[in-house]
TITOR-956311 format. One record per residue (C-alpha): residue number from 1; residue in one letter; x, y, z. Coordinates in pm, whole numbers. Example, Ala and Ser with C-alpha at 12.3 -4.5 7.8 and 13.67 -1.06 7.14 Angstrom:
<sites>
[1 "A" [1230 -450 780]]
[2 "S" [1367 -106 714]]
</sites>
This chain:
<sites>
[1 "M" [0 0 0]]
[2 "K" [138 338 -104]]
[3 "L" [126 606 163]]
[4 "S" [88 974 92]]
[5 "I" [382 1207 149]]
[6 "R" [194 1365 439]]
[7 "I" [162 1032 619]]
[8 "R" [520 933 540]]
[9 "I" [657 1260 678]]
[10 "A" [443 1221 990]]
[11 "L" [564 861 1035]]
[12 "Y" [930 959 992]]
[13 "V" [901 1246 1240]]
[14 "T" [701 1040 1490]]
[15 "F" [937 743 1468]]
[16 "T" [1244 964 1512]]
[17 "F" [1084 1144 1805]]
[18 "A" [975 812 1960]]
[19 "V" [1330 674 1942]]
[20 "V" [1471 993 2095]]
[21 "I" [1209 1021 2371]]
[22 "I" [1239 652 2465]]
[23 "A" [1618 671 2475]]
[24 "L" [1606 990 2682]]
[25 "S" [1350 834 2916]]
[26 "F" [1576 537 2987]]
[27 "I" [1880 761 3027]]
[28 "L" [1698 1000 3262]]
[29 "M" [1554 713 3466]]
[30 "E" [1899 560 3498]]
[31 "L" [2048 893 3602]]
[32 "Y" [1766 957 3849]]
[33 "E" [1810 612 4003]]
[34 "R" [2184 658 4030]]
[35 "Y" [2141 1003 4180]]
[36 "S" [1891 868 4435]]
[37 "Y" [2125 586 4537]]
[38 "R" [2422 818 4543]]
[39 "S" [2242 1055 4780]]
[40 "I" [2166 766 5016]]
[41 "D" [2520 629 4982]]
[42 "V" [2684 957 5069]]
[43 "T" [2459 1007 5370]]
[44 "L" [2501 649 5495]]
[45 "Q" [2878 665 5454]]
[46 "A" [2888 991 5643]]
[47 "A" [2667 846 5918]]
[48 "A" [2881 533 5955]]
[49 "S" [3204 735 5959]]
[50 "S" [3064 986 6211]]
[51 "V" [2958 710 6450]]
[52 "A" [3294 535 6413]]
[53 "N" [3485 858 6477]]
[54 "R" [3281 940 6780]]
[55 "L" [3329 593 6926]]
[56 "V" [3702 629 6891]]
[57 "K" [3719 987 7007]]
[58 "E" [3505 947 7316]]
[59 "N" [3606 587 7383]]
[60 "M" [3239 507 7419]]
[61 "L" [3293 134 7411]]
[62 "A" [3426 167 7765]]
[63 "D" [3077 234 7880]]
[64 "V" [2810 80 7657]]
[65 "S" [2532 245 7857]]
[66 "D" [2633 585 7723]]
[67 "I" [2637 478 7359]]
[68 "T" [2263 503 7284]]
[69 "E" [2220 870 7353]]
[70 "D" [2545 974 7187]]
[71 "I" [2483 767 6876]]
[72 "G" [2127 899 6860]]
[73 "E" [2261 1252 6859]]
[74 "T" [2509 1164 6584]]
[75 "V" [2260 980 6364]]
[76 "S" [1974 1229 6398]]
[77 "N" [2159 1477 6179]]
[78 "F" [2144 1230 5888]]
[79 "E" [1793 1093 5934]]
[80 "N" [1643 1421 5817]]
[81 "R" [1778 1341 5471]]
[82 "I" [1712 969 5416]]
[83 "G" [1478 862 5692]]
[84 "I" [1553 610 5969]]
[85 "V" [1916 502 5983]]
[86 "R" [1993 162 6139]]
[87 "I" [2330 134 6313]]
[88 "G" [2514 -181 6412]]
[89 "V" [2848 -172 6598]]
[90 "F" [3067 -486 6583]]
[91 "D" [3400 -582 6737]]
[92 "G" [3695 -740 6564]]
[93 "T" [3535 -1086 6582]]
[94 "H" [3218 -959 6415]]
[95 "D" [3016 -989 6732]]
[96 "E" [2758 -719 6774]]
[97 "I" [2844 -479 7051]]
[98 "F" [2558 -243 7006]]
[99 "S" [2271 -156 6770]]
[100 "Y" [2060 155 6720]]
[101 "N" [1715 167 6552]]
[102 "D" [1772 -195 6458]]
[103 "E" [1515 -388 6659]]
[104 "D" [1494 -671 6401]]
[105 "S" [1877 -703 6387]]
[106 "I" [1917 -622 6018]]
[107 "A" [2278 -513 6069]]
[108 "N" [2363 -837 6247]]
[109 "E" [2197 -1036 5965]]
[110 "V" [2414 -855 5712]]
[111 "M" [2725 -926 5920]]
[112 "V" [2636 -1294 5957]]
[113 "R" [2575 -1331 5585]]
[114 "N" [2897 -1150 5513]]
[115 "E" [2721 -922 5265]]
[116 "L" [2930 -628 5376]]
[117 "P" [3035 -354 5137]]
[118 "G" [3371 -393 4971]]
[119 "T" [3672 -180 5037]]
[120 "G" [3728 151 4868]]
[121 "R" [3670 518 4908]]
[122 "R" [3296 457 4928]]
[123 "R" [3190 128 5072]]
[124 "F" [2820 53 5022]]
[125 "T" [2596 -217 4880]]
[126 "T" [2231 -321 4852]]
[127 "V" [2114 -608 5069]]
[128 "S" [1781 -788 5090]]
[129 "V" [1663 -904 5431]]
[130 "H" [1315 -1035 5509]]
[131 "D" [1199 -935 5157]]
[132 "R" [1304 -578 5225]]
[133 "K" [1586 -395 5052]]
[134 "F" [1838 -184 5238]]
[135 "R" [2131 26 5136]]
[136 "C" [2437 -52 5347]]
[137 "A" [2756 143 5423]]
[138 "M" [3042 45 5658]]
[139 "A" [3318 226 5846]]
[140 "N" [3598 65 6049]]
[141 "F" [3751 194 6372]]
[142 "E" [4024 79 6610]]
[143 "I" [3949 -76 6946]]
[144 "A" [4222 -4 7202]]
[145 "D" [4493 -35 6938]]
[146 "T" [4452 -411 6938]]
[147 "S" [4172 -486 6698]]
[148 "Q" [3945 -323 6450]]
[149 "G" [3570 -281 6494]]
[150 "S" [3306 -204 6233]]
[151 "V" [3008 29 6210]]
[152 "I" [2732 -71 5968]]
[153 "A" [2475 192 5867]]
[154 "L" [2161 86 5683]]
[155 "A" [1865 273 5537]]
[156 "S" [1549 125 5383]]
[157 "L" [1513 162 5006]]
[158 "A" [1133 138 5018]]
[159 "S" [1063 510 4985]]
[160 "T" [1345 558 4733]]
[161 "Q" [1223 267 4520]]
[162 "E" [868 395 4547]]
[163 "S" [985 733 4422]]
[164 "I" [1175 570 4134]]
[165 "D" [874 356 4042]]
[166 "R" [648 660 4055]]
[167 "I" [877 855 3823]]
[168 "R" [905 554 3593]]
[169 "T" [524 520 3580]]
[170 "I" [486 888 3501]]
[171 "V" [746 862 3226]]
[172 "F" [582 551 3079]]
[173 "I" [247 732 3073]]
[174 "I" [374 1065 2943]]
[175 "A" [606 921 2675]]
[176 "P" [333 742 2469]]
[177 "I" [97 1039 2506]]
[178 "T" [373 1273 2392]]
[179 "I" [456 1046 2097]]
[180 "L" [87 1032 2002]]
[181 "L" [54 1411 2022]]
[182 "V" [371 1452 1814]]
[183 "G" [227 1209 1556]]
[184 "I" [-98 1406 1534]]
[185 "G" [93 1732 1525]]
[186 "S" [320 1595 1253]]
[187 "V" [21 1506 1035]]
[188 "F" [-122 1856 1085]]
[189 "I" [210 2028 1018]]
[190 "A" [278 1809 714]]
[191 "H" [-71 1889 585]]
[192 "R" [-11 2260 629]]
[193 "A" [331 2236 468]]
[194 "L" [202 2036 170]]
[195 "L" [-122 2233 128]]
[196 "P" [30 2456 -144]]
[197 "L" [144 2140 -322]]
[198 "E" [-208 1995 -307]]
[199 "K" [-351 2318 -447]]
[200 "M" [-93 2301 -724]]
[201 "A" [-197 1941 -800]]
[202 "S" [-564 2046 -817]]
[203 "S" [-475 2330 -1052]]
[204 "I" [-274 2092 -1270]]
[205 "D" [-569 1849 -1285]]
[206 "E" [-789 2132 -1414]]
[207 "I" [-553 2210 -1701]]
[208 "Q" [-686 2093 -2039]]
[209 "V" [-473 2085 -2348]]
[210 "L" [-755 2207 -2572]]
[211 "K" [-806 2513 -2355]]
[212 "P" [-558 2791 -2277]]
[213 "L" [-307 2639 -2038]]
[214 "G" [-344 2790 -1694]]
[215 "R" [-59 2899 -1472]]
[216 "L" [-6 2791 -1114]]
[217 "Q" [-27 3043 -837]]
[218 "V" [320 3064 -686]]
[219 "P" [299 3057 -304]]
[220 "G" [486 3334 -129]]
[221 "T" [676 3091 89]]
[222 "G" [1003 3120 -102]]
[223 "D" [1072 2750 -43]]
[224 "E" [1107 2441 -261]]
[225 "I" [733 2428 -332]]
[226 "A" [743 2781 -470]]
[227 "K" [1039 2675 -684]]
[228 "V" [838 2380 -819]]
[229 "A" [548 2614 -908]]
[230 "E" [783 2853 -1088]]
[231 "S" [948 2566 -1278]]
[232 "F" [606 2428 -1374]]
[233 "N" [494 2769 -1500]]
[234 "D" [811 2788 -1709]]
[235 "L" [727 2444 -1850]]
[236 "I" [372 2559 -1928]]
[237 "E" [514 2858 -2114]]
[238 "R" [729 2630 -2328]]
[239 "I" [444 2384 -2389]]
[240 "S" [204 2668 -2477]]
[241 "G" [456 2802 -2724]]
[242 "L" [496 2457 -2878]]
[243 "I" [118 2402 -2902]]
[244 "D" [64 2746 -3055]]
[245 "S" [345 2680 -3299]]
[246 "Q" [191 2349 -3403]]
[247 "R" [-155 2502 -3440]]
[248 "N" [-22 2792 -3644]]
[249 "F" [177 2556 -3862]]
[250 "L" [-129 2335 -3916]]
[251 "L" [-346 2636 -3993]]
[252 "D" [-91 2790 -4229]]
[253 "A" [-24 2460 -4403]]
[254 "S" [-396 2394 -4446]]
[255 "H" [-446 2741 -4591]]
[256 "E" [-155 2693 -4829]]
[257 "L" [-292 2356 -4943]]
[258 "K" [-651 2472 -4981]]
[259 "T" [-582 2718 -5265]]
[260 "P" [-389 2483 -5500]]
[261 "L" [-632 2201 -5423]]
[262 "T" [-922 2424 -5524]]
[263 "V" [-742 2515 -5846]]
[264 "I" [-671 2149 -5921]]
[265 "Q" [-1032 2055 -5846]]
[266 "T" [-1159 2325 -6084]]
[267 "E" [-923 2214 -6359]]
[268 "I" [-1029 1851 -6328]]
[269 "E" [-1397 1947 -6339]]
[270 "M" [-1332 2149 -6655]]
[271 "L" [-1148 1856 -6810]]
[272 "L" [-1441 1629 -6734]]
[273 "M" [-1666 1869 -6926]]
[274 "K" [-1463 1833 -7247]]
[275 "P" [-1609 1609 -7514]]
[276 "G" [-1424 1323 -7671]]
[277 "L" [-1287 1168 -7351]]
[278 "T" [-1258 793 -7349]]
[279 "M" [-1424 595 -7074]]
[280 "A" [-1087 513 -6915]]
[281 "E" [-981 879 -6919]]
[282 "R" [-1309 987 -6767]]
[283 "E" [-1280 723 -6493]]
[284 "N" [-923 830 -6414]]
[285 "L" [-1023 1196 -6395]]
[286 "Q" [-1322 1107 -6177]]
[287 "Q" [-1095 910 -5942]]
[288 "L" [-849 1198 -5933]]
[289 "L" [-1132 1443 -5860]]
[290 "S" [-1247 1223 -5572]]
[291 "E" [-898 1227 -5422]]
[292 "V" [-868 1605 -5461]]
[293 "E" [-1211 1660 -5305]]
[294 "Y" [-1108 1441 -5011]]
[295 "A" [-782 1635 -4965]]
[296 "S" [-968 1966 -4998]]
[297 "K" [-1224 1861 -4736]]
[298 "L" [-944 1747 -4508]]
[299 "A" [-773 2087 -4541]]
[300 "V" [-1100 2266 -4463]]
[301 "D" [-1160 2047 -4159]]
[302 "L" [-806 2110 -4035]]
[303 "I" [-854 2486 -4065]]
[304 "Y" [-1188 2463 -3886]]
[305 "L" [-1049 2247 -3603]]
[306 "S" [-740 2466 -3559]]
[307 "R" [-960 2772 -3519]]
[308 "L" [-1181 2591 -3269]]
[309 "E" [-884 2486 -3058]]
[310 "S" [-717 2825 -3063]]
[311 "S" [-1019 3034 -2963]]
[312 "A" [-1337 3017 -2761]]
[313 "V" [-1690 3090 -2882]]
[314 "A" [-1694 3459 -2967]]
[315 "E" [-2042 3530 -2833]]
[316 "M" [-2291 3308 -2653]]
[317 "R" [-2653 3369 -2744]]
[318 "P" [-2977 3185 -2672]]
[319 "V" [-3021 2913 -2933]]
[320 "D" [-3345 2729 -3005]]
[321 "L" [-3197 2382 -3020]]
[322 "G" [-3515 2233 -3169]]
[323 "S" [-3501 2476 -3458]]
[324 "A" [-3133 2400 -3513]]
[325 "I" [-3208 2027 -3520]]
[326 "D" [-3486 2076 -3776]]
[327 "E" [-3261 2281 -4003]]
[328 "V" [-2979 2024 -3990]]
[329 "V" [-3219 1737 -4061]]
[330 "V" [-3368 1925 -4361]]
[331 "H" [-3020 1981 -4506]]
[332 "R" [-2919 1617 -4452]]
[333 "Q" [-3244 1471 -4584]]
[334 "A" [-3120 1450 -4940]]
[335 "F" [-2803 1268 -4832]]
[336 "A" [-3012 1024 -4628]]
[337 "E" [-3243 954 -4923]]
[338 "S" [-2943 891 -5148]]
[339 "R" [-2835 621 -4903]]
[340 "H" [-3192 486 -4871]]
[341 "V" [-3199 574 -4502]]
[342 "N" [-3506 715 -4327]]
[343 "L" [-3408 1018 -4120]]
[344 "R" [-3653 1072 -3832]]
[345 "V" [-3664 1361 -3587]]
[346 "K" [-3853 1422 -3265]]
[347 "H" [-3779 1685 -3007]]
[348 "A" [-3942 1867 -2719]]
[349 "A" [-4040 2231 -2739]]
[350 "D" [-3847 2511 -2571]]
[351 "L" [-3507 2344 -2588]]
[352 "V" [-3302 2659 -2539]]
[353 "V" [-2925 2664 -2479]]
[354 "M" [-2659 2932 -2474]]
[355 "G" [-2414 2906 -2760]]
[356 "D" [-2335 2954 -3128]]
[357 "K" [-2602 2814 -3357]]
[358 "S" [-2371 2758 -3654]]
[359 "L" [-2121 2564 -3441]]
[360 "L" [-2394 2348 -3287]]
[361 "A" [-2533 2281 -3635]]
[362 "R" [-2186 2179 -3757]]
[363 "A" [-2148 1931 -3470]]
[364 "L" [-2494 1781 -3532]]
[365 "S" [-2426 1755 -3905]]
[366 "S" [-2105 1559 -3849]]
[367 "I" [-2276 1314 -3614]]
[368 "I" [-2585 1271 -3833]]
[369 "D" [-2365 1221 -4141]]
[370 "N" [-2179 940 -3966]]
[371 "A" [-2507 777 -3860]]
[372 "I" [-2634 789 -4218]]
[373 "K" [-2307 662 -4370]]
[374 "F" [-2290 354 -4151]]
[375 "S" [-2660 266 -4157]]
[376 "R" [-2787 -21 -4367]]
[377 "S" [-2994 49 -4673]]
[378 "G" [-3355 83 -4566]]
[379 "G" [-3257 156 -4207]]
[380 "E" [-3355 445 -3984]]
[381 "V" [-3168 720 -3803]]
[382 "W" [-3349 883 -3511]]
[383 "V" [-3262 1232 -3393]]
[384 "T" [-3437 1318 -3066]]
[385 "G" [-3419 1606 -2823]]
[386 "K" [-3565 1631 -2475]]
[387 "H" [-3531 1802 -2141]]
[388 "G" [-3314 1635 -1879]]
[389 "E" [-3468 1498 -1561]]
[390 "D" [-3354 1804 -1366]]
[391 "S" [-3470 2036 -1650]]
[392 "R" [-3126 2191 -1647]]
[393 "R" [-2974 2009 -1942]]
[394 "A" [-3096 1947 -2293]]
[395 "I" [-3034 1590 -2408]]
[396 "L" [-2991 1501 -2775]]
[397 "T" [-2954 1148 -2907]]
[398 "I" [-2865 1035 -3259]]
[399 "E" [-2938 665 -3293]]
[400 "D" [-2884 427 -3583]]
[401 "R" [-2914 55 -3644]]
[402 "G" [-2600 25 -3850]]
[403 "E" [-2266 -151 -3841]]
[404 "G" [-2170 -40 -3491]]
[405 "I" [-1825 7 -3340]]
[406 "S" [-1617 -257 -3162]]
[407 "E" [-1530 -218 -2794]]
[408 "D" [-1157 -178 -2858]]
[409 "E" [-1217 102 -3109]]
[410 "L" [-1483 290 -2912]]
[411 "P" [-1244 478 -2676]]
[412 "R" [-1056 623 -2976]]
[413 "V" [-1338 750 -3193]]
[414 "F" [-1286 1110 -3077]]
[415 "D" [-913 1106 -3159]]
[416 "K" [-801 1319 -3450]]
[417 "F" [-769 1134 -3783]]
[418 "Y" [-892 810 -3628]]
[419 "R" [-1119 606 -3848]]
[420 "T" [-1276 274 -3760]]
[421 "K" [-1193 -36 -3959]]
[422 "S" [-1529 -30 -4131]]
[423 "S" [-1483 331 -4243]]
[424 "R" [-1131 263 -4370]]
[425 "G" [-1249 -28 -4581]]
[426 "G" [-1578 120 -4702]]
[427 "A" [-1666 332 -4998]]
[428 "E" [-1715 642 -4784]]
[429 "R" [-1392 815 -4697]]
[430 "G" [-1385 1043 -4400]]
[431 "S" [-1115 1271 -4267]]
[432 "G" [-1135 1130 -3919]]
[433 "L" [-1193 1481 -3784]]
[434 "G" [-1572 1501 -3771]]
[435 "L" [-1616 1362 -3419]]
[436 "S" [-1310 1555 -3294]]
[437 "I" [-1470 1876 -3418]]
[438 "A" [-1805 1782 -3264]]
[439 "K" [-1647 1708 -2929]]
[440 "R" [-1452 2035 -2929]]
[441 "I" [-1769 2229 -3009]]
[442 "M" [-1954 2060 -2721]]
[443 "E" [-1668 2136 -2482]]
[444 "Q" [-1688 2503 -2582]]
[445 "H" [-2060 2491 -2491]]
[446 "N" [-1991 2321 -2154]]
[447 "G" [-2156 2011 -2292]]
[448 "E" [-2071 1643 -2298]]
[449 "I" [-2079 1392 -2579]]
[450 "T" [-2069 1015 -2530]]
[451 "I" [-2106 716 -2761]]
[452 "E" [-2249 371 -2697]]
[453 "S" [-2221 110 -2968]]
[454 "R" [-2235 -260 -3041]]
[455 "L" [-2112 -434 -3353]]
[456 "N" [-2389 -518 -3600]]
[457 "V" [-2647 -367 -3363]]
[458 "G" [-2605 7 -3389]]
[459 "T" [-2466 324 -3234]]
[460 "T" [-2617 587 -3006]]
[461 "V" [-2454 928 -2963]]
[462 "R" [-2572 1121 -2657]]
[463 "I" [-2518 1495 -2616]]
[464 "E" [-2594 1695 -2303]]
[465 "I" [-2587 2076 -2303]]
[466 "P" [-2686 2310 -2016]]
[467 "E" [-3027 2465 -2080]]
[468 "T" [-3126 2826 -2024]]
[469 "R" [-3466 2965 -1932]]
[470 "I" [-3447 3261 -2175]]
[471 "E" [-3745 3275 -2408]]
[472 "I" [-3678 3290 -2787]]
[473 "A" [-3900 3528 -2983]]
[474 "Q" [-4096 3345 -3255]]
[475 "G" [-4156 3478 -3603]]
</sites>
């Protein structure tokens, strides 16, 4: 599945932010945990060292009864920082001499297990006793210059761990919410950033080759999107120049061909009027005249189409479409009779559209001519006109029961110079421009033309043109 640029940008930004925020969360949690432990370690080490120094200085071991009060005074200064501090004092044989705030003998348990901190500048470790975790620090002191005693200071990690868990929970809640908000914000920002590009795409979609090529509005952002718009406008300028050049060349060439072709046609017609021509000569001249007439008609059609493509309808006026249909049918009646085709017409009253009557008549003539050409002898061609269901569009249909058009050829019938296989092999030669001209005329009148056809069944051409409510004066 292909994702839009907006979604891809949002995903890239969100993924990058998620990686960064998750990494920072783990780093900050690790730093916070280390800082919390370090604060306890420093305090415990200071407490253990203070007790050991005081025992040595005051020689308190000489009178154990005086130890409690003095140690309490020493330890109280540190309990304000980390909570209750447990103190255990041991002699050189690791027998407990005294304990403070250690009713459940945690310090003695640590000594028995030999889970004491190692040596070094800071000696502390984490121990687990009775499913409770404690941070432990130790300080040594001399006993009467003969042996070395130990002071163990412990503090519960319950409150510290609770604080760490609380911070971790907050981080784990805030991080996904933040990532989600960044994702939503990224979509919004990407949409805003790409909005000029979307407007440019809409403007490009509205450009039609047969109409004057529009220019894109260059956003005043001065960024890459503005550069794309400027480059596209430069491309449009070059394409417009090329199209105009081709149209002018086609128009000029058609004009240049039309005059000599007319002269040649006149000369051949005059030759055919001379007496004494053999049958073979007359047939050759007739064949040559047919070719010249075809080339002359092609040149005229090219001139007509070039003018249609290079300019819009000069002036839109109310046109009685029913009257226009009747006039076209009257003019094509003789051609239909020559082909033994019955040309029928039926239309509603008050079919009024805005447009150019001569252009609409030209389009109808081309379509009706095709219907007559490819109808079987004795067949019928129906030309009907009616109001659309919403009474806003006039609907014309030209229907025959002729040869029809194959499915693979149907999409190409409006292409310039395209002729179906049946028309290429038949007696009637067309320029392949009639339907192209008709379609261009309908586009200039904001109309639509569609064709439905089946081989050996027939063809139906449907035209829809916006109606107008303006009344046409009769008489």
